[in-house]
Backbone of each chain as ProteinMPNN parsed JSONL, in Angstrom:
{"seq_chain_A": "MIEVIKGTLLLSGAVFMLLAAVGVLRLPDLLTRMHATTKAAALGVSLVMLAVALHFAEVAVVARAFGVIIFILMTAPVAAHVIGRAGYFVGSRLWSGTVKDELRPNYDPLTHELKSGLETEANARHLPRDGDPP", "coords_chain_A": {"N_chain_A": [[4.756, 30.025, 14.482], [2.385, 28.017, 13.219], [3.991, 27.442, 11.631], [6.196, 25.206, 13.195], [4.16, 23.334, 13.806], [3.794, 22.934, 10.756], [6.423, 21.791, 9.881], [6.946, 19.848, 12.007], [4.738, 17.983, 11.199], [5.607, 17.311, 8.755], [8.381, 16.085, 8.783], [8.004, 14.127, 10.717], [5.881, 13.166, 9.318], [7.723, 11.964, 6.738], [9.638, 10.636, 8.639], [7.965, 8.481, 9.352], [7.365, 7.539, 6.869], [9.972, 6.715, 5.982], [10.322, 4.088, 7.712], [8.365, 2.777, 7.02], [9.608, 1.411, 4.561], [11.545, 0.634, 5.485], [10.569, -1.589, 6.731], [10.059, -2.94, 4.486], [12.111, -3.782, 3.646], [13.225, -5.167, 5.038], [11.78, -6.857, 6.818], [10.038, -10.784, 7.245], [8.187, -12.033, 5.273], [6.397, -12.117, 2.803], [2.995, -11.065, 3.977], [4.387, -9.944, 6.23], [5.446, -7.551, 5.496], [3.568, -6.073, 3.885], [1.776, -5.488, 6.162], [3.918, -3.876, 6.811], [4.238, -1.69, 4.627], [1.53, -0.803, 4.43], [0.308, 0.436, 6.164], [1.843, 2.473, 7.971], [3.293, 4.02, 5.415], [0.659, 5.092, 4.654], [-0.239, 6.403, 6.795], [1.988, 7.95, 7.003], [1.785, 9.506, 4.454], [-0.697, 10.766, 5.435], [-0.054, 12.42, 7.271], [1.8, 14.448, 5.919], [-0.394, 15.414, 3.836], [-1.406, 16.908, 5.607], [0.228, 18.828, 6.066], [0.001, 20.313, 4.239], [-1.636, 21.156, 4.05], [-2.236, 22.795, 5.962], [-0.289, 24.773, 5.38], [-1.22, 26.043, 2.587], [-3.444, 26.428, 3.499], [-5.988, 27.953, 2.177], [-9.31, 27.418, 0.933], [-9.942, 26.171, -1.336], [-7.837, 24.11, -1.072], [-7.125, 22.539, 0.937], [-9.619, 21.232, 0.614], [-8.866, 19.542, -1.119], [-6.101, 17.923, -0.438], [-7.971, 16.885, 2.24], [-9.03, 15.743, 0.188], [-7.363, 13.786, -0.343], [-6.046, 12.658, 1.459], [-8.3, 11.101, 2.478], [-8.687, 9.626, 0.338], [-6.661, 8.159, 0.331], [-6.787, 6.589, 2.811], [-8.901, 5.093, 2.293], [-8.482, 3.171, 0.255], [-6.113, 2.789, 0.402], [-6.273, -0.146, 2.735], [-8.327, -2.012, 0.952], [-6.666, -2.019, -1.701], [-4.551, -3.512, -0.045], [-5.313, -5.622, 0.499], [-6.387, -7.452, -1.534], [-4.129, -7.917, -2.466], [-2.478, -8.884, -1.202], [-4.329, -11.788, -0.384], [-4.448, -12.362, -3.226], [-1.816, -13.307, -3.317], [-1.609, -14.186, -1.547], [-2.64, -17.049, -2.357], [-1.071, -17.691, -4.617], [0.595, -19.121, -3.838], [2.589, -17.679, -2.453], [5.225, -18.439, -0.017], [4.943, -18.945, 3.515], [6.649, -16.833, 6.722], [8.532, -18.881, 8.506], [8.58, -18.61, 11.124], [5.92, -18.304, 11.747], [2.822, -18.666, 13.435], [-0.112, -19.05, 13.22], [-2.125, -20.293, 11.406], [-5.011, -19.216, 9.661], [-6.393, -20.083, 7.606], [-5.478, -21.739, 6.427], [-6.503, -24.871, 6.878], [-8.69, -24.104, 5.906], [-8.818, -23.99, 3.369], [-8.567, -25.199, -0.479], [-6.527, -25.756, -2.368], [-5.954, -27.519, -4.447], [-8.569, -27.381, -5.772], [-9.174, -24.85, -5.57], [-11.102, -24.107, -3.581], [-12.997, -22.168, -1.146], [-13.64, -23.014, 2.248], [-16.015, -22.587, 4.738], [-16.337, -23.909, 7.484], [-18.76, -24.368, 8.727], [-20.943, -25.502, 6.992], [-23.715, -26.689, 5.617], [-24.449, -30.46, 4.952], [-26.406, -30.128, 3.358], [-25.577, -27.841, 2.189], [-22.651, -27.864, 1.214], [-22.902, -29.706, -0.938], [-22.138, -29.955, -4.142], [-24.582, -28.453, -6.908], [-25.679, -28.751, -10.476], [-25.863, -25.115, -11.321], [-28.195, -22.286, -12.384], [-26.593, -21.126, -15.405], [-24.078, -21.489, -15.124], [-21.32, -22.909, -16.816], [-21.643, -25.23, -19.602]], "CA_chain_A": [[3.881, 28.452, 15.738], [2.369, 26.768, 12.314], [5.647, 26.581, 10.346], [6.779, 25.105, 13.977], [3.563, 22.579, 13.634], [4.287, 22.171, 9.604], [7.654, 21.172, 10.289], [7.004, 18.948, 12.801], [4.308, 16.791, 10.427], [6.506, 16.464, 7.76], [9.595, 15.622, 9.703], [6.906, 12.949, 11.286], [5.539, 11.869, 8.27], [8.894, 11.015, 6.072], [10.611, 9.311, 9.227], [6.949, 6.85, 8.879], [7.62, 6.571, 5.324], [11.269, 5.735, 5.971], [10.15, 3.216, 8.597], [7.921, 1.798, 6.093], [10.647, 1.174, 3.706], [12.797, -0.538, 5.99], [10.08, -2.31, 7.145], [9.602, -3.643, 3.577], [13.443, -4.247, 3.401], [13.931, -6.337, 6.143], [10.415, -8.214, 7.056], [10.729, -11.759, 6.116], [7.973, -12.478, 4.293], [5.011, -10.906, 2.188], [2.287, -10.772, 5.005], [4.434, -9.154, 7.426], [6.051, -6.788, 4.714], [2.137, -5.368, 3.586], [1.532, -4.472, 7.11], [4.352, -2.122, 7.515], [3.568, -0.399, 3.849], [0.175, -0.139, 4.185], [-0.443, 1.135, 7.709], [3.038, 3.483, 7.648], [3.033, 4.678, 4.203], [-0.85, 5.262, 4.575], [-0.181, 7.107, 7.868], [2.947, 9.622, 6.428], [1.27, 10.799, 3.774], [-2.0, 11.423, 5.445], [0.762, 13.799, 8.025], [2.369, 15.346, 4.528], [-0.652, 16.128, 3.386], [-1.882, 18.028, 7.07], [1.31, 19.732, 6.607], [0.018, 20.759, 2.955], [-3.069, 22.21, 4.264], [-1.866, 23.734, 7.151], [0.551, 25.589, 4.76], [-1.842, 26.689, 2.277], [-4.369, 27.198, 4.342], [-7.266, 27.888, 1.147], [-10.703, 26.482, 1.145], [-9.853, 24.561, -1.983], [-6.378, 23.558, -1.26], [-7.618, 21.638, 2.24], [-10.418, 20.252, 0.347], [-7.974, 19.08, -2.085], [-5.382, 17.195, 0.5], [-8.466, 16.234, 2.728], [-9.679, 14.573, -0.315], [-6.056, 12.608, -0.798], [-6.138, 11.768, 2.741], [-9.569, 9.954, 2.505], [-9.081, 8.232, -0.583], [-5.499, 7.171, 0.593], [-7.113, 5.136, 3.944], [-9.916, 4.259, 1.777], [-8.064, 2.118, -1.103], [-5.019, 1.282, 0.927], [-6.879, -1.26, 2.816], [-7.835, -2.846, -0.361], [-5.078, -3.327, -2.765], [-3.549, -4.854, 0.369], [-6.485, -6.756, 1.133], [-6.176, -8.062, -2.944], [-2.543, -8.022, -3.176], [-2.485, -10.252, -0.28], [-5.272, -12.946, -1.23], [-3.718, -12.953, -4.069], [-0.302, -13.95, -3.028], [-1.639, -16.102, -0.682], [-3.248, -18.06, -3.475], [-0.416, -18.127, -5.694], [1.709, -19.978, -3.017], [4.039, -17.565, -1.2], [5.651, -18.502, 1.222], [5.566, -17.883, 4.73], [7.43, -16.588, 7.731], [9.045, -19.9, 9.38], [8.506, -18.127, 12.731], [4.374, -18.408, 11.492], [2.882, -19.332, 14.53], [-0.916, -19.572, 13.313], [-2.416, -19.457, 9.916], [-6.12, -20.147, 9.922], [-6.747, -20.09, 6.037], [-4.743, -23.143, 5.449], [-7.101, -25.99, 7.039], [-10.135, -24.364, 4.796], [-8.372, -23.602, 1.902], [-7.908, -26.413, -0.781], [-5.433, -24.87, -3.527], [-6.569, -27.951, -5.597], [-9.983, -26.567, -6.487], [-9.863, -23.193, -5.382], [-12.411, -23.757, -2.884], [-12.881, -21.975, 0.641], [-15.128, -23.818, 3.548], [-16.42, -21.954, 6.471], [-16.153, -24.625, 8.023], [-20.139, -24.096, 8.965], [-21.526, -25.696, 6.178], [-24.122, -28.19, 6.404], [-24.356, -31.319, 4.267], [-27.064, -29.795, 0.996], [-25.238, -26.221, 1.237], [-21.253, -28.482, 0.597], [-23.016, -30.41, -2.058], [-21.97, -29.004, -6.068], [-25.103, -28.728, -7.754], [-25.569, -27.81, -11.4], [-26.855, -24.195, -11.008], [-28.67, -21.672, -14.292], [-25.581, -20.036, -15.526], [-23.269, -22.144, -15.329], [-20.673, -23.464, -17.954], [-21.959, -26.814, -19.596]], "C_chain_A": [[3.429, 27.996, 14.208], [3.344, 26.599, 11.508], [6.309, 25.654, 11.726], [5.666, 23.27, 13.359], [3.85, 21.958, 12.119], [5.276, 21.245, 9.494], [7.872, 20.099, 10.88], [5.979, 17.534, 12.009], [5.062, 16.555, 9.755], [7.507, 16.16, 8.087], [8.457, 14.27, 10.132], [6.102, 11.706, 10.184], [6.873, 11.572, 7.219], [9.191, 10.345, 7.183], [9.36, 7.846, 9.334], [6.933, 6.47, 7.649], [8.792, 5.841, 5.642], [11.05, 4.182, 6.753], [9.301, 2.089, 7.348], [8.812, 0.792, 5.029], [11.622, 0.396, 4.309], [12.027, -1.486, 6.436], [9.829, -3.319, 5.673], [10.625, -4.163, 3.215], [13.58, -5.486, 3.937], [12.887, -7.28, 6.706], [10.569, -9.135, 6.309], [9.564, -12.625, 5.506], [6.315, -11.857, 4.084], [4.084, -10.191, 2.887], [2.747, -9.473, 5.614], [5.117, -7.83, 6.785], [4.446, -5.495, 3.956], [1.695, -4.359, 4.633], [2.646, -3.772, 7.293], [3.903, -1.119, 6.15], [2.16, -0.225, 4.332], [0.042, 0.998, 5.186], [0.905, 2.665, 7.997], [2.75, 4.132, 6.744], [1.509, 5.58, 4.992], [-0.79, 6.823, 5.577], [0.604, 8.346, 7.557], [2.338, 10.167, 5.268], [0.118, 11.412, 3.975], [-1.229, 13.145, 6.578], [1.017, 14.639, 6.739], [1.246, 16.397, 4.015], [-1.73, 17.364, 4.42], [-1.135, 18.485, 6.552], [0.853, 20.69, 5.228], [-0.864, 21.751, 3.028], [-2.84, 23.137, 4.916], [-0.399, 25.234, 6.273], [-0.279, 26.539, 3.669], [-2.568, 27.664, 2.568], [-5.766, 28.044, 3.689], [-7.832, 26.823, 1.497], [-10.552, 25.164, 0.113], [-8.95, 23.34, -2.137], [-6.895, 22.213, -0.17], [-8.6, 21.342, 1.704], [-9.998, 19.097, -0.239], [-7.313, 17.68, -1.13], [-6.236, 17.052, 1.072], [-9.172, 15.013, 1.418], [-8.399, 13.257, -1.09], [-5.813, 11.985, 0.828], [-7.089, 10.219, 2.9], [-9.302, 8.923, 1.606], [-7.389, 7.498, -0.376], [-6.01, 5.917, 1.694], [-8.292, 4.997, 3.615], [-9.552, 3.102, 0.8], [-6.961, 1.21, -0.323], [-5.371, -0.343, 1.626], [-7.305, -2.302, 1.9], [-7.241, -3.484, -0.738], [-4.31, -4.03, -1.671], [-4.57, -5.874, 0.694], [-5.975, -8.23, -0.108], [-4.937, -8.38, -3.541], [-2.184, -9.64, -1.895], [-3.35, -11.294, -0.324], [-4.363, -13.06, -2.593], [-2.055, -13.942, -4.056], [-0.586, -15.271, -1.968], [-1.836, -17.375, -1.89], [-2.288, -18.641, -4.746], [1.119, -18.893, -4.89], [3.018, -19.136, -2.542], [4.637, -18.048, -0.419], [5.965, -17.99, 2.73], [6.37, -17.533, 5.485], [7.807, -18.219, 8.334], [8.41, -19.56, 10.876], [6.759, -18.299, 12.839], [3.977, -19.247, 12.858], [0.628, -19.228, 14.526], [-1.356, -18.624, 11.462], [-3.977, -20.573, 9.287], [-6.7, -20.175, 8.544], [-6.499, -21.437, 5.577], [-5.91, -24.495, 5.835], [-8.288, -25.722, 6.117], [-10.551, -23.954, 3.264], [-8.179, -25.135, 1.168], [-7.636, -25.939, -1.886], [-5.669, -25.665, -5.018], [-7.558, -26.873, -6.617], [-10.079, -25.457, -6.042], [-10.864, -22.52, -4.841], [-11.876, -23.054, -1.481], [-13.966, -22.424, 1.099], [-15.026, -22.59, 4.497], [-16.511, -23.05, 7.496], [-17.732, -24.368, 9.138], [-21.405, -24.744, 7.492], [-22.148, -26.428, 6.206], [-24.376, -29.372, 5.264], [-25.141, -30.724, 2.824], [-26.48, -28.857, 1.023], [-23.795, -27.385, 0.42], [-22.212, -29.014, -0.677], [-23.084, -29.443, -3.077], [-23.316, -29.488, -6.507], [-25.362, -28.117, -8.804], [-26.548, -26.427, -11.112], [-28.091, -23.758, -12.738], [-27.169, -20.81, -14.271], [-24.216, -20.587, -15.927], [-22.7, -23.168, -16.664], [-20.988, -24.921, -18.177], [-20.856, -27.182, -19.764]], "O_chain_A": [[4.407, 27.397, 13.76], [3.489, 25.643, 10.746], [7.328, 25.152, 11.252], [6.188, 22.339, 12.746], [4.106, 20.758, 12.023], [5.11, 20.091, 9.098], [8.777, 19.336, 10.541], [6.306, 16.355, 12.149], [5.515, 15.42, 9.901], [7.843, 15.542, 7.077], [8.441, 13.409, 9.252], [5.866, 10.5, 10.123], [6.756, 10.384, 6.917], [9.067, 9.141, 6.961], [9.648, 6.65, 9.379], [6.591, 5.355, 7.257], [8.819, 4.61, 5.635], [11.648, 3.203, 6.307], [9.629, 0.96, 6.983], [8.591, -0.403, 4.835], [12.396, -0.372, 3.738], [12.668, -2.513, 6.656], [9.402, -4.458, 5.862], [10.48, -5.093, 2.422], [13.944, -6.554, 3.445], [13.196, -8.428, 7.028], [10.99, -9.043, 5.156], [9.8, -13.8, 5.223], [5.467, -11.385, 4.841], [4.025, -8.97, 2.747], [2.154, -8.396, 5.668], [5.367, -6.958, 7.617], [4.574, -4.304, 3.671], [1.384, -3.175, 4.506], [2.463, -2.834, 8.069], [3.358, -0.032, 6.341], [1.887, 0.938, 4.629], [-0.263, 2.174, 4.99], [0.484, 3.804, 8.198], [1.896, 4.993, 6.957], [1.565, 6.549, 5.75], [-1.154, 7.948, 5.233], [0.188, 9.492, 7.727], [2.4, 11.388, 5.124], [-0.315, 12.304, 3.246], [-1.625, 14.31, 6.628], [0.281, 15.616, 6.61], [1.432, 17.593, 3.789], [-2.473, 18.277, 4.058], [-1.874, 19.247, 5.927], [1.362, 21.809, 5.167], [-0.957, 22.811, 2.41], [-3.153, 24.287, 4.606], [0.088, 26.261, 6.747], [-0.092, 27.751, 3.771], [-2.629, 28.869, 2.324], [-6.517, 28.673, 4.435], [-7.448, 25.782, 2.031], [-10.771, 23.964, 0.277], [-9.009, 22.278, -2.757], [-6.99, 21.055, -0.577], [-9.101, 20.739, 2.653], [-10.455, 17.967, -0.071], [-7.901, 16.598, -1.103], [-5.756, 15.983, 0.695], [-9.629, 13.886, 1.61], [-8.509, 12.344, -1.908], [-5.405, 10.852, 1.086], [-6.862, 9.047, 3.199], [-9.511, 7.723, 1.787], [-7.062, 6.441, -0.916], [-5.772, 4.716, 1.566], [-9.043, 4.741, 4.556], [-10.338, 2.173, 0.613], [-6.762, -0.002, -0.241], [-4.913, -1.41, 1.216], [-6.776, -3.411, 1.962], [-6.994, -4.685, -0.626], [-3.539, -4.946, -1.958], [-4.298, -6.964, 1.198], [-5.508, -9.346, 0.122], [-4.67, -8.887, -4.63], [-1.827, -10.817, -1.938], [-2.53, -12.209, -0.254], [-3.611, -14.021, -2.76], [-1.554, -14.888, -4.665], [-0.194, -16.409, -1.708], [-1.15, -18.38, -2.077], [-2.514, -19.558, -5.535], [2.257, -19.081, -5.32], [4.13, -19.609, -2.307], [3.802, -17.818, 0.456], [6.752, -17.13, 3.126], [7.428, -17.944, 5.009], [6.722, -18.696, 8.666], [7.815, -20.387, 11.567], [6.283, -18.419, 13.968], [4.6, -20.219, 13.285], [0.026, -19.319, 15.596], [-1.188, -17.583, 10.827], [-4.117, -21.712, 8.839], [-7.912, -20.371, 8.628], [-7.052, -22.089, 4.692], [-6.151, -25.173, 4.836], [-8.894, -26.647, 5.576], [-11.509, -23.751, 2.517], [-7.785, -26.107, 1.812], [-8.613, -25.62, -2.564], [-5.658, -25.179, -6.149], [-7.415, -26.097, -7.562], [-11.194, -24.937, -6.088], [-11.396, -21.426, -5.027], [-10.811, -23.242, -0.892], [-15.077, -22.325, 0.578], [-14.072, -21.885, 4.826], [-16.919, -22.621, 8.575], [-17.552, -24.202, 10.345], [-22.524, -24.282, 7.268], [-21.67, -27.384, 6.817], [-24.593, -28.695, 4.259], [-24.735, -30.79, 1.664], [-26.46, -28.386, -0.114], [-23.899, -27.684, -0.77], [-21.963, -28.273, -1.628], [-23.766, -28.419, -3.08], [-23.479, -30.707, -6.571], [-25.406, -26.895, -8.661], [-27.723, -26.535, -10.762], [-28.531, -24.457, -13.651], [-26.756, -20.069, -13.379], [-23.471, -20.204, -16.829], [-23.394, -23.946, -17.317], [-20.753, -25.777, -17.323], [-20.61, -28.387, -19.829]]}, "seq_chain_B": "MDVVIKLTLALMGLSLCLAFVRLIKGPSLPDRVVALELFSTLIVGIIGVISIQTDVASFLDVTIVMALMAFLAAIGFARFLERGGPRDD", "coords_chain_B": {"N_chain_B": [[12.779, 26.237, 8.119], [13.48, 25.313, 4.794], [15.363, 23.802, 5.782], [14.561, 21.716, 6.527], [12.221, 20.767, 4.712], [14.227, 20.059, 3.05], [15.327, 18.023, 4.465], [13.656, 16.184, 4.499], [12.836, 15.389, 2.08], [15.274, 13.996, 1.734], [15.347, 12.035, 3.306], [12.635, 11.01, 2.713], [13.473, 10.212, 0.03], [15.707, 8.403, 0.61], [13.942, 6.537, 1.671], [12.703, 6.255, -0.893], [14.753, 4.556, -2.463], [15.562, 2.25, -0.948], [13.121, 0.837, -0.885], [13.766, 0.215, -3.185], [15.117, -1.466, -3.647], [14.453, -3.656, -2.227], [12.539, -4.178, -4.466], [13.987, -5.043, -6.746], [15.638, -7.568, -5.329], [13.839, -8.685, -4.848], [11.675, -11.618, -3.473], [9.621, -12.689, -4.644], [6.955, -12.524, -7.139], [4.524, -10.577, -6.302], [5.971, -9.856, -4.252], [7.779, -8.234, -5.564], [5.123, -6.351, -6.166], [4.159, -5.297, -4.177], [6.329, -3.654, -3.47], [6.037, -1.832, -5.226], [3.876, -0.603, -5.278], [4.513, 0.966, -2.468], [6.522, 2.43, -3.644], [4.726, 4.045, -5.279], [3.306, 5.404, -3.194], [4.619, 6.732, -1.981], [5.745, 8.212, -3.889], [3.559, 9.773, -4.074], [4.026, 11.431, -1.374], [6.411, 12.851, -1.832], [5.722, 14.572, -3.54], [3.717, 15.946, -2.558], [5.119, 17.892, -0.601], [6.991, 18.638, -2.171], [5.217, 20.816, -3.669], [4.925, 22.029, -1.243], [7.243, 23.447, -1.033], [7.338, 24.5, -3.441], [5.645, 26.382, -3.614], [3.58, 25.843, -4.605], [0.128, 24.929, -5.559], [-1.234, 23.596, -7.722], [0.145, 21.008, -7.65], [-1.313, 19.145, -6.009], [-3.414, 18.269, -7.352], [-2.146, 16.478, -8.692], [-1.102, 14.623, -7.017], [-3.499, 13.324, -6.332], [-4.21, 12.056, -8.855], [-2.019, 10.306, -9.566], [-2.612, 8.903, -6.812], [-4.289, 7.376, -7.381], [-4.288, 6.267, -9.734], [-2.198, 4.034, -8.845], [-3.361, 2.901, -7.015], [-5.384, 1.402, -9.26], [-3.47, 0.009, -10.856], [-2.674, -1.373, -8.572], [-5.048, -2.885, -8.606], [-5.037, -4.44, -10.863], [-2.577, -6.109, -10.802], [-3.191, -7.493, -8.873], [-5.823, -9.279, -10.083], [-4.366, -10.032, -12.057], [-2.399, -11.736, -11.194], [-3.791, -13.664, -9.62], [-5.0, -14.959, -11.737], [-3.35, -16.339, -12.751], [-2.731, -18.609, -10.767], [-0.981, -21.379, -8.963], [2.349, -20.308, -8.451], [5.455, -20.171, -9.106], [8.395, -18.634, -8.194]], "CA_chain_B": [[11.931, 25.611, 7.236], [14.263, 24.977, 4.133], [16.13, 22.534, 5.863], [13.229, 20.832, 7.152], [11.935, 20.361, 3.887], [15.12, 19.112, 2.089], [15.776, 16.957, 5.254], [12.273, 15.402, 4.452], [13.091, 15.171, 1.196], [16.243, 13.279, 1.842], [14.029, 10.809, 3.733], [11.766, 10.261, 0.858], [15.032, 9.653, -1.119], [16.115, 7.463, 0.987], [12.997, 5.389, 1.688], [12.512, 5.322, -1.949], [16.119, 3.595, -2.284], [15.396, 0.972, 0.095], [11.943, 0.406, -1.209], [14.124, 0.008, -4.847], [16.204, -2.992, -3.208], [13.166, -4.882, -2.348], [11.909, -4.448, -5.9], [15.309, -5.929, -7.195], [15.183, -8.743, -4.633], [12.002, -10.033, -4.426], [12.017, -12.686, -4.623], [8.085, -13.886, -5.728], [6.251, -11.452, -7.778], [3.808, -10.252, -5.241], [6.774, -8.49, -3.159], [7.684, -6.5, -5.975], [3.851, -5.133, -6.087], [3.967, -4.417, -2.531], [7.507, -2.526, -3.078], [5.989, -0.707, -6.356], [2.752, 0.36, -4.524], [5.065, 1.763, -2.04], [7.124, 3.598, -4.633], [3.554, 5.104, -5.741], [2.77, 6.684, -2.166], [5.936, 7.872, -1.059], [5.539, 9.743, -4.571], [2.359, 11.077, -3.547], [4.168, 11.913, -0.333], [7.208, 13.702, -2.441], [5.047, 15.861, -5.028], [3.682, 17.17, -1.347], [6.449, 18.186, 0.096], [7.146, 20.023, -3.147], [3.821, 21.35, -3.549], [5.139, 23.503, -0.128], [7.989, 23.892, -0.858], [7.437, 26.075, -4.783], [4.423, 27.153, -3.627], [2.198, 25.839, -6.32], [-1.122, 24.256, -5.249], [-1.74, 22.356, -8.391], [0.324, 19.783, -7.372], [-2.201, 17.89, -5.214], [-3.858, 17.322, -8.625], [-1.341, 15.189, -9.677], [-1.23, 13.723, -6.051], [-4.272, 12.435, -6.892], [-3.668, 11.332, -10.09], [-0.607, 9.561, -8.7], [-3.073, 7.994, -6.075], [-5.885, 6.712, -8.156], [-3.326, 5.351, -10.945], [-1.819, 3.236, -8.134], [-5.002, 1.623, -6.717], [-5.884, 0.786, -10.253], [-2.337, -1.091, -11.336], [-2.762, -2.918, -7.454], [-6.241, -4.573, -8.327], [-4.781, -5.262, -11.912], [-1.489, -6.874, -10.665], [-3.769, -8.593, -8.529], [-6.153, -9.647, -10.926], [-3.271, -11.043, -13.308], [-1.042, -12.794, -10.237], [-4.952, -14.83, -8.984], [-5.84, -15.697, -12.761], [-2.252, -17.226, -13.423], [-2.5, -19.845, -10.537], [0.203, -21.16, -8.527], [3.549, -20.555, -9.508], [6.717, -20.361, -8.443], [9.602, -17.825, -8.691]], "C_chain_B": [[12.476, 24.779, 6.042], [14.774, 23.499, 4.783], [15.43, 21.626, 6.381], [12.504, 20.135, 5.768], [13.157, 19.893, 3.396], [15.856, 17.926, 2.874], [14.336, 15.796, 5.054], [12.592, 14.719, 3.37], [13.547, 14.016, 0.826], [16.142, 11.745, 2.028], [13.677, 9.823, 3.115], [12.786, 9.425, -0.023], [15.405, 8.488, -0.248], [15.24, 6.24, 1.357], [13.253, 5.008, 0.176], [13.566, 4.132, -2.418], [16.239, 2.436, -1.883], [14.308, -0.14, -0.44], [12.568, -0.344, -2.56], [15.139, -1.607, -4.271], [15.117, -3.882, -3.036], [12.691, -5.168, -4.279], [12.997, -5.098, -6.701], [15.227, -7.518, -6.934], [14.169, -9.54, -5.061], [11.761, -10.193, -3.907], [10.584, -13.359, -5.204], [7.839, -12.263, -6.376], [5.006, -10.413, -7.357], [4.856, -9.139, -4.163], [6.601, -7.596, -4.107], [6.764, -5.859, -6.479], [3.913, -4.569, -5.758], [5.331, -3.086, -3.147], [6.685, -1.334, -3.929], [4.44, -0.117, -5.614], [3.586, 1.063, -3.306], [5.623, 2.995, -1.972], [5.657, 5.072, -4.86], [3.246, 6.013, -3.766], [3.859, 7.576, -1.5], [6.157, 8.841, -2.263], [4.436, 10.675, -4.444], [2.694, 12.355, -2.372], [4.936, 13.301, -1.117], [6.604, 15.205, -2.679], [3.778, 16.785, -4.113], [3.766, 17.796, -0.814], [6.483, 19.157, -1.13], [6.235, 20.901, -3.467], [4.14, 22.459, -2.474], [5.99, 24.191, -0.457], [8.322, 24.967, -2.46], [5.948, 26.475, -4.648], [3.298, 27.093, -4.339], [1.473, 24.613, -5.723], [-1.4, 23.038, -6.146], [-1.408, 21.321, -7.976], [-0.315, 19.035, -6.936], [-2.781, 17.617, -6.165], [-3.499, 16.298, -8.864], [-1.222, 14.439, -8.659], [-2.263, 12.997, -6.049], [-4.404, 11.529, -7.295], [-3.153, 10.33, -9.791], [-1.174, 8.131, -7.93], [-4.137, 6.9, -6.466], [-4.96, 5.531, -8.7], [-2.623, 3.869, -10.527], [-2.186, 2.428, -7.327], [-5.284, 1.148, -8.15], [-5.134, -0.415, -10.507], [-2.436, -1.703, -9.526], [-4.12, -3.759, -8.01], [-5.944, -5.021, -9.728], [-3.669, -6.36, -11.754], [-2.458, -7.885, -10.434], [-4.296, -9.923, -8.806], [-5.405, -10.636, -11.861], [-3.075, -11.854, -12.277], [-2.65, -14.108, -9.762], [-4.843, -15.662, -10.51], [-5.057, -17.02, -13.597], [-1.762, -18.405, -12.469], [-1.254, -19.947, -9.226], [1.437, -20.996, -8.936], [4.718, -20.395, -8.532], [8.12, -19.848, -8.47], [10.221, -16.784, -7.411]], "O_chain_B": [[12.121, 23.6, 6.027], [14.572, 22.377, 4.317], [16.001, 20.58, 6.689], [12.251, 18.932, 5.832], [12.93, 18.688, 3.296], [16.648, 17.119, 2.387], [14.285, 14.681, 5.574], [12.681, 13.495, 3.467], [13.017, 13.176, 0.099], [16.533, 10.753, 1.413], [13.956, 8.639, 2.922], [12.759, 8.311, -0.544], [15.262, 7.422, -0.847], [15.7, 5.099, 1.361], [13.78, 3.951, -0.174], [13.211, 2.983, -2.685], [16.977, 1.605, -2.413], [14.401, -1.367, -0.478], [12.013, -1.349, -3.003], [15.629, -2.538, -4.91], [14.965, -4.848, -3.783], [12.617, -6.184, -4.969], [12.511, -5.898, -7.5], [14.938, -8.421, -7.72], [13.883, -10.667, -5.466], [11.326, -9.298, -3.182], [10.493, -14.295, -5.999], [8.411, -11.205, -6.11], [4.636, -9.531, -8.132], [4.583, -8.093, -3.575], [5.872, -6.605, -4.075], [7.025, -4.889, -7.191], [3.868, -3.4, -6.14], [5.144, -1.869, -3.18], [6.623, -0.172, -3.526], [4.251, 1.099, -5.631], [3.049, 2.164, -3.177], [5.579, 3.974, -1.226], [5.621, 6.292, -4.7], [3.027, 7.207, -3.561], [3.915, 8.607, -0.83], [6.594, 9.977, -2.078], [4.368, 11.891, -4.626], [2.208, 13.48, -2.256], [4.448, 14.431, -1.13], [6.836, 16.344, -2.275], [3.13, 17.757, -4.502], [2.861, 18.477, -0.332], [6.051, 20.309, -1.066], [6.694, 22.041, -3.536], [3.758, 23.617, -2.647], [5.905, 25.415, -0.357], [9.178, 25.842, -2.592], [5.24, 26.839, -5.587], [2.397, 27.885, -4.615], [2.017, 23.544, -5.446], [-1.684, 21.902, -5.766], [-2.274, 20.465, -7.791], [-0.088, 17.902, -7.359], [-2.908, 16.393, -6.192], [-4.145, 15.302, -9.188], [-1.188, 13.262, -9.018], [-2.051, 11.826, -5.734], [-4.63, 10.428, -6.792], [-3.839, 9.311, -9.721], [-0.783, 6.971, -8.055], [-4.59, 5.901, -5.906], [-4.867, 4.36, -8.331], [-2.459, 2.899, -11.267], [-1.595, 1.428, -6.919], [-5.497, -0.056, -8.009], [-5.608, -1.551, -10.478], [-2.1, -2.888, -9.521], [-4.256, -4.977, -7.896], [-6.547, -6.055, -10.016], [-3.732, -7.393, -12.419], [-2.717, -8.829, -11.18], [-3.946, -11.035, -8.411], [-5.781, -11.731, -12.279], [-3.671, -12.923, -12.412], [-2.412, -15.309, -9.633], [-4.626, -16.874, -10.5], [-5.403, -17.932, -14.348], [-0.827, -19.133, -12.801], [-0.739, -18.98, -8.666], [1.706, -21.63, -9.957], [4.695, -20.528, -7.309], [9.015, -20.638, -8.769], [11.191, -16.057, -7.621]]}, "name": "protein", "num_of_chains": 2, "seq": "MIEVIKGTLLLSGAVFMLLAAVGVLRLPDLLTRMHATTKAAALGVSLVMLAVALHFAEVAVVARAFGVIIFILMTAPVAAHVIGRAGYFVGSRLWSGTVKDELRPNYDPLTHELKSGLETEANARHLPRDGDPPMDVVIKLTLALMGLSLCLAFVRLIKGPSLPDRVVALELFSTLIVGIIGVISIQTDVASFLDVTIVMALMAFLAAIGFARFLERGGPRDD"}
């Protein structure tokens, strides 16, 4: 019984990883590619690590396997956010079929400034502060 | 079980090849960084499968180190990219 569950987890994890790889190859632009790799690959690794935990069934190994799962689930979104932000700022092209880019009207690529759309006049004014470079 | 493990490794190897094609093709540096991220995630999975195949639990420590290195590399690449400003490659 455990063998069957283990095999199913391993195979589904591998299939999700294959889906992530196909996505990164076939999807049209940076953000959609990241959408494929981050989620599908993290799920694939989680399933494989569950299979590892089932296979060994010792406290030390299960703890380490769950540690890997939690680490992957915590760091994958952070890494994706950071790379997506950097990719947007260095000017990677969006797909021609993109219907909405909410950052575009609020971001000034020349001064590298973001606006929330909620600033008051007093807040938006640029005043010198302590610690500014001279 | 042996067949399942072989099949799993084959699928993951195929995924590595597909990610490698994206790494070669680019077209921009962030795309390559995303492909490298996928590489490291795939390698974590492969090491997990190999630890099942060989019955050696110590391989899990390698996966932890691998995941940590991948995260740090992603953060470092992102810092490097943003410092560079707008680019055209």
